[in-house]
C-alpha positions as CSV (number, residue, x, y, z in Angstrom):
1,M,19.9,-14.7,6.5
2,T,20.9,-11.7,4.4
3,S,19.5,-8.1,4.9
4,Y,17.4,-8.5,1.9
5,Q,16.0,-11.8,3.1
6,T,15.4,-10.2,6.3
7,G,13.6,-7.3,4.7
8,I,11.4,-9.6,2.6
9,F,10.4,-11.7,5.6
10,S,9.7,-8.7,7.6
11,E,7.3,-7.4,4.8
12,F,5.7,-10.8,4.7
13,V,5.2,-10.6,8.6
14,A,3.6,-7.1,8.2
15,E,1.3,-8.3,5.4
16,I,-0.1,-11.2,7.5
17,Y,-0.5,-8.7,10.3
18,L,-2.5,-6.3,8.3
19,I,-4.6,-9.0,6.7
20,L,-5.5,-10.3,10.2
21,H,-6.6,-6.8,10.9
22,G,-9.1,-6.7,7.9
23,F,-6.9,-5.0,5.3
24,K,-6.7,-6.2,1.7
25,I,-3.1,-5.9,0.2
26,I,-3.2,-4.3,-3.1
27,K,0.3,-3.6,-3.8
28,H,3.7,-5.0,-2.6
29,R,6.9,-3.1,-3.3
30,Y,5.2,-0.4,-5.4
31,V,7.9,1.4,-7.3
32,T,7.8,4.8,-9.2
33,G,10.3,6.2,-11.4
34,K,12.1,9.4,-12.0
35,Y,9.2,11.7,-11.4
36,T,8.9,10.8,-7.7
37,G,12.7,10.4,-7.2
38,R,12.7,6.5,-7.5
39,A,10.6,5.4,-4.5
40,E,9.4,2.3,-3.1
41,I,6.5,1.7,-1.0
42,D,6.8,-1.7,0.8
43,L,3.0,-2.3,1.2
44,I,-0.2,-0.4,0.0
45,A,-3.4,-2.0,1.8
46,K,-7.1,-0.9,1.8
47,K,-9.8,-1.3,4.3
48,K,-13.2,0.3,3.4
49,D,-12.5,3.9,2.4
50,L,-9.0,3.9,3.7
51,I,-5.7,3.4,1.8
52,I,-2.7,2.9,4.0
53,F,1.0,3.2,2.6
54,V,3.2,1.1,4.9
55,E,6.9,1.3,5.5
56,V,8.2,-1.8,7.2
57,K,11.5,-1.6,9.1
58,R,13.2,-4.5,10.9
59,R,15.5,-3.1,13.8
60,N,16.6,-3.7,17.4
61,S,14.6,-0.8,18.6
62,I,11.7,1.3,17.5
63,N,13.9,4.6,17.7
64,Q,16.5,2.8,15.5
65,A,13.7,2.0,12.8
66,L,12.5,5.5,12.7
67,D,15.8,7.1,12.7
68,A,16.4,5.0,9.5
69,I,13.5,6.9,7.7
70,S,15.0,10.2,6.3
71,Y,13.2,13.1,5.7
72,K,14.3,12.7,1.9
73,Q,12.8,9.1,1.9
74,I,9.4,10.5,3.4
75,K,9.3,13.1,0.6
76,R,9.8,10.5,-2.1
77,L,7.2,8.2,-0.3
78,R,4.8,11.0,-0.2
79,N,5.2,11.7,-4.1
80,A,4.9,8.0,-4.9
81,A,1.6,7.8,-2.9
82,D,0.4,10.7,-4.6
83,T,1.2,9.1,-7.9
84,F,-0.5,6.0,-6.9
85,L,-3.6,7.6,-5.6
86,A,-4.1,9.7,-8.9
87,S,-3.5,6.6,-11.1
88,I,-6.6,5.0,-9.3
89,N,-8.6,8.3,-9.1
90,W,-8.9,7.7,-5.1
91,K,-11.4,9.8,-3.4
92,G,-11.3,8.1,-0.1
93,N,-8.9,8.5,3.0
94,A,-5.2,7.8,3.0
95,R,-2.5,7.5,5.6
96,F,1.2,6.6,6.1
97,D,2.1,3.9,8.6
98,A,5.1,2.3,9.8
99,I,5.3,-1.3,11.0
100,I,8.6,-1.6,13.0
101,I,9.5,-5.2,13.8
102,T,11.8,-5.4,16.9
103,P,12.9,-8.4,18.5
104,F,9.7,-10.3,19.9
105,K,7.5,-7.5,19.0
106,L,5.6,-5.9,16.0
107,N,4.8,-2.3,16.4
108,W,2.2,-0.6,14.2
109,I,2.5,3.2,14.1
110,K,-0.5,4.7,12.5
111,G,0.1,8.2,10.9
112,A,3.9,7.7,11.4
113,L,5.1,9.6,8.2
């Protein structure tokens, strides 16, 4: 399996996990343009008055996955999230989560970014 295929599969696993926890997926691979520094948010999900922006990583350890998310990437993701929230005029709560898939375990880190 290529790294691209692994990423797509990991996002699928994360999506199913969120659905099983009562979330509705509202966007997959949300991409913004030049005003946000070209960011891609892996998943955007909603449950009641909460929208979560999810970064999905597949690594051998949680630390490796968290190290793979740079400060520059976090800044771009935040700008992309602001753009998305403004586009739907969202007045509820929002949060950044990470779903880290390691061998034999899925780790959901709420408020990770």
